[in-house]
N, C-alpha and C positions, 0 to 999 in steps of 0.2 A: 489597374486594378480591380477585380473584384467586389463587387458591389453588390447590396444586399435592403432591406427594409426592414424592422423588425415593429411586428403588429402593437401597435399599444391596446391597452382595453377603452379608452376613449375615443377611437377611431383613427389617432395618428401614425405616421409611420416615423420609424427612427430609424434617419437614411445613416449607414456604417459605409467602411471603407474597410477592405481587410490591408491595413497599414503592416508598413516596414515596423514602426513603432510598438506596435502590438507585436509581430510577431520574436520581433529583439527583445522585447520584454521574456512574454511568454519563456523564451529557449533560456535564460536565464534565467528567472526563478525557477524553471524545472530542473535546473543543475539539483537545486535539492532531493529528487528523487533519484539522479544520479548518482551521490551519495550515498544513499538509503538503500541503493541497491546495490552497491557495491560492499555491504556493510553484510547484508543478508546473504551476496554468493560468498565474500573470501569466509567468511567461519566455517561455514561445509568442510572444504579445501584444506584450510590450516588446519582443522581440527585431526585432520589424518595425513598428515606428514608426521613422520617419525622424530624429526628433532625438534618439533610443539611437541609434541608428547612429551619426550622425553624429558625435556628442561621442564615440563608444567604437570605433567600426568605421569609419570614414571611406571605407576600399576598398569595404567591402560595402555600403557607403551607395551611392556612386559606381556600382555594378555595377550596384542597382537596381533606378537609372533613367536606364538606358538600354538603346536597345530597337532592335529588328533586327538585334542582330547574329548571324553565319553561325557562328562559333564554336563546336561541342558545348560546352566550356567554360562558357560564358555563356548554356544554352539555361534552360530554364523551369527545368528538374531543379537545375540549378545554381550559380544566381544567390547562394544562401547558401551557399555551401559554403565553411564558415570554422572551422578547427581552432579560435579564439580565441573563437568565438564561440561554440562548443560547450562551450565551457570554462567560461562563462557559465552554461550551463545544467548543465552537469556536475560542475562542483567541487564545487556542494550536495551531490552523492551519495557522491563520494569523501570529503570530510568526515563525512561520516554513518557509510562503511561504517568508519572508522581510530574513529568516535566509542563506536559499536557496543559494542566490545571493552569501553573504560570502562564503558558502559553495563547490562551485564550484571554487573559487578564491583558498581556502585552498586545496580541493581536488586537484588539479592540480600540485600544485607550492610545496606543505609539503608531500601529499603521502594518500593513502587511510586512512591509516592507525593511523596515527594520524589525522584525520579528526574524526573517528572513535573514537578515546580518547577522543577530545572535546567535542564530542557528549555526550558521559557519565559524564564530568563530568557539564551540563550543566543538565543530568539528574538529579545525584544527588543533584542541588541547589535548580530545580522544587520540586520534592520530599519533601525535607526538608520545604518549603514554604508552601507547601500542607498541609501539614501532620497536622502542627504548627499554621494553619490559624486563624488568630482571628477575621478577618474583609475581608469583600470581596474582598478588594483592594490586602492585600495581598495573597489573593486565585487568585484571577487574574495573580496578576508577577508571581504565580507558575506556574500555567498555561501557562504563556510564555514564563518561562526557557524551561521549559519541550516543547514547541512548536519549541525553538532555538534547543533542540538536535534532535528532530525530523528533522528540515531542514537537518541537520546535518551529520544524520544516514541514511536516505533517498537517497541522493546524493552519500554519500560513498562506503555504505555497498555492494548494486545491483550492480555497478562498481565491485569492490574486490572478490565477487562471479565470475561471469564473469570472469573477468581475471585470476584467480587461476585454475578453471574448467578444466579438459582435456573435450574438444570438446565432447563429445559420451556422454556424463554425464553433460553437463552444464548447460542444462535444467534440471536436478534435481535437482542439487547442489544450482541454481539462486534461487528455488522456496524454500528453505531452509527457506528462509530468508519470505517471506508470509507465509509458516508453522509455523515459532515463532512467527507470527503477530497472527495467528489464539489460537496455543498457548495460546498468550499473554491476548486475547481476554476469551478465556475458564477459566483460572485461574481467571482473574479479575469478570467472572460472577461466579464462585465459592466461592472468599470469597466475594460478596455481598449479597451474600446468607446467608455466617456465620453470616457478620458484622452487618446484618439487624436486628439479633433477637437480639443484645446486647441490657442491661436492659441501658436505662439514653440517650439513641440517640447518642451516641457518636460514634458508629462501623467505620461512614465515615471515621475519622480517621484513622484506621486501615487500611482501604481500600487503602484510599490516600497512607499510610507511607509503605506498603507493595510491592509499585513499587518499591522501594528503592534495591529491589532482583535482578531483571533484571538490573538495571544499573549501581550497582555494579561490575554483569558481564562482561554487554559491557568493563567496566571501564579499572576494570582488564585482560580481553579479550584480549584485545586491546594493551597490552604493550605483550602481550605474542606470537602474531604471526608477519610472517613475512610481511612486504606491497608484493605488486603484483610486478612480472617482469617488467611489463609495464610499471608501476610507476615508481621504480628504475631508467629503463631505457630511459626513458623520461624524466628523473630529470638527465639524466646523469651521474648514477652510475652504470657504464656498468657491472664491474665487480662484482660488488652484486648481480645486474640483473641474471649474468649469474648465478652464486653459489645457486640465490634460486630457478630457473627454474631448474636447476638440483635435488633439495631436493623435489621439487613439481612435477616433472614430473619422481623421482624414477631412472635416467638414467644417467649416465656419458654426452653420445653423443648428445648434445641439438644443434649443429649446426645451422641445415637448419629454425627453430625453432626461435631460437637467433637471426641469421642473419634478419628474415623476423620485427623483433620486433624492432630490432635497425634502419628498415629502414621506418617502421613506425614512428618507433621514429622523425628520422630526417624530416617528412615532415609533423608530429605535431609541431617541433621547426619553422618549417617557415614561422608556421600560429602565428602572433605576436596578433592578437585581435581572440579567435575562436569564441563569439560570434556574430563578423561581419560575420567571413568564415561562420559559419553556414545558414544565409540568404541569403550567394551565391546561386545561380540556381542546380547545381549540388548538392546538401544539402536538397534543398525544399523538395526532396518526405519524408526523413525519418523522418523531424520535422513535415511537418504535419501530418503524420501516428504515434509520439511520441505525437501530443499536441492533436490530438484525443481521443486517446485510455484513457486520461488520461480523460477528459470530458467525454466521455462518461461510464467510469471506477464508477465515481461518479454519473451520472444519470440512473445508473440501481437499484437507489435507497439502495443497500445494505449499506451504509453507514448509512442511517436514520433508518434504522433496526439495526445494530448496535451501532453505538452512545445511541439510545433511545430505547432498545429492550423492559427495565421494562417499561417504562413509553410508548411507546405503546403498549404493551399487557396492562395494565391498565386501558389506554384510548380506545380500541377493548375491555373490559368489564371481565376482568379477577382480581382476586382479588392481595394483592402488593406480598404476598409470590408466590404464584400462576404465577405472572408474571414472580418475579425472576428465578422461577424454569423452564420455559419457557424459559427463556436466558439462560439458563447453555445447557438445551436442544438444542437450534439453535446453541450455540458455540460448542456444541461436533460436531454436524453434521459439523459445518466449519473444523474440527482439521480434518477428516475423508475422509472430500472429497478434503483436499487439501496433506493429504500422497497418493489418486488418482491420482492426477495431477502427481506428483513426479515420480510415477510410469509407467505414460503413457509420458508424456508429450514428451519424447525425442524417443519416439516408431509412437504415433498417427500423433503427430507434434501440432503447434500452431493454425494453421486457422480453421480445423476441432474441436478442440478444443470452437475456440471462438464462431464457426457456431452453433454447437450444443446446447452449453448453453445459446444462445440467443433466441432460439426456446422456450427450457426447463422454463426459467426465463420469458418470455412471457405468456405462459399459467398458472405460478402458478400465476403471477398477477391480469391474468382476472377473476379464481377464487377467490384469495381473495377478487379482489372488488364486487364482485358477492353475493358473501358469506355476505361481510357488509352489502350493498346495501338490500340483502332480511332478514337478520337479526338482525341487530341492527342500533337501535335509536337513536336519541341524546344525548338521559337522560334515556338507557336501561342499567341498571349496568351491567350487567352479559348477555354472550349467550348462549341457552343451549348446553349441553355438546357437541352430534353430532359436530356442528357446530363450539364450542372450536376444538374438535378436528381435524377436516378440515382445518381449520385457522392453528394452530399449523403445520401440515402435507405438507399444503402448503408454508409454509416461509421455513420450513426444505428443499420444494425441490428447491424452489427458493433461499436457502442460498447456497445447496451443486452445484445447476450450478455455483453460479458466482466463490465458491471456486478452482473449478477444471481449473476455465477459467480467465474472467476476473479480479480477483481474481490477481495471481502471474503473468499474461502475462502481465497485466498492464506494471508490470515493468520487465519485464524477453524481451520482445521484443524490445523496446528503448536500453536496456542493450548492448543489442549485434548486435545492427544495426549499429551505428554510428561510425564513424572510428575513429582512434585513438586522430586524428589533433581537435576533438571536440568532441570528447566522453564525459568527465567532462562538456563540455560547455553545449552540447545536454543534461544530463545528471542533468544538473541544470535548464534548462529548465521543462524536464519531472516534476521536485519534484514539481516545481515553480508552473505548471500547477494546478497539481494534490492537492495539499495544496490549493490553489485559489478556486478549485470549492468544493473543502471538506467544508471549512470554510463557502463559498454560503449552501452547504446544510444543513451544522450545524447550522448557524444561521437565517437560513429560513423555516425546516421544522416541528413544532414544531406552526407553525401562518401558513404552505401550508396545517399541516393538521387540523388547525381549520378550513381553510377556503374553502377547498376542501371536509373534508371526509373521502367519502369509495376514490374517487375520488383520490386523488393521485395514488393512485397504478395502475388506467389508466392514469396516468400522466408520470408514469415512464414506463409503458410497452410501450407507445408510441416511446420512445426517446428507445426501446430495440428493438423497431423492424428498428428503424432506424441506429443503431451501429449496427448489424448483417447485414444489406444492406451494408452497410459502409466496414465491413469485408470482406465482398465478389468482393467486387471491386478493394481496394487499399492496404490489408493486404497481402505479401508477405510470401512464410512459411522461415523459418528461420537453422530450426532443421538441425541437425547436422554438421554445419557450420562453419568452423573455425572461431573465431571471428574475426581475423584481411585481412578474404579473404571474410566478408560478401559483403561488394562495389563492388568485380568483380562476384562472386557468383551470390548473389542476386537480389542487387540493381540495375545493369545496365542492370539486365532482366527484370526487374519488368517497366509493360508499361506506369507508371506516370511519373519513371524516363528515359526511351526511350523519352519521350517527352519532360522534359526538358534538356536533353542532342542535342535536334535538338535545344532547342529553344537557348541555348547556341552557339550552329554552329552559330544560325542566325546571333546572337547580333555580333561576333568572323567576319563575312563577310563582317558586316557592318562598322565593326571597334568601337564598342559599349563594 
């Protein structure tokens, strides 16, 4: 087994092996990402299926069947523009936003493991309602149940992975969550491609029903894994925490790391109101960066592509089956690029990946906009072959850049930067902001596509410039730093934190 040493600020070393217990626990926990990814990927394909539209959105279905219309409203860019259709996708993220507030509390008080169990139960309920939906109300309620599951899973899983993993491979194991998200998206795209061919137009029920597989995996898996030592110690179960720590590190002598966890837990228990504590000056840099990463992650435009990939490809002139096939291709690229991130994130580091990806995404989006401006008019049904191939290549280049950077690191960096006393609250705010802006993009993208046309990609490329500049000036490097030491070794050395520290000293001097 691989062996490593985790440096301590007191000069000791935290010995740790990569144990089967850690690998198994992290794989089972990361199935929450598989469910999340399936939900992301399934919506775009389902909402492009004629049988689904005919049952729940007959007006949109009628519009997609019409050709040769001169009105701008019925152009390629506008034929799917419908607020209720967007609500099918976005309602999940609005529910996740609300659920996050409850998930933060349960993650701290009941532990990471039970929060994942609650997520699995919500997922199962949502799958049953969606697959058996008789009307739009039942369909939306099912999506809301799934959203509650997403809120609990996205709160608990990244914390679980960061706290279970040895420091030297914490980035790789944490990105298992994002890898499972990409597998879920790819699986959903493959399912949609096959179910769209079923005669009778009921294939969408299979697409929605197969979400039960990852839902069951997460539910059962949460019953089979240990809770993290950090969470057990935080809740006063010291002996159990020490036993689990020995099991996941693969050694008997864990006293140095155990003492550090106990001390972190003592400090955490002194904080009665973690959300209020999160707003204190000393925690401001971590909070600013965590929130900003979530906003920027959504304004890359990635979820506009992942949510609505088949619809987007159809709007850009591809035929229905070709659009679903193209979505499968981008889903595959997403998986491969995330694997690249797992392999290099603990070697290259977080900052370099974010900066490189910003440049790559910017170039890809500019080229996409120029191709659409030159080759696709409002009522042209098909692009020429060269333009179509170039468009798919550029979208794949964009997706790959996101998948090895802003996708996984948007969750990894916040999960490893907050101290234990504000970690659950910090992760709660992180997930909350992510879900809020995901909801905004999901609810508005088809309308924005109709209004901006090819300019939508210029809009997102402008945000990519902003986020790359932000990374250069604000985001510190956290690779190979033990999770309970990031405050001392990273944040106290970061210029923004130093300014906040000076501000705290000034307030103390003046008796504030």
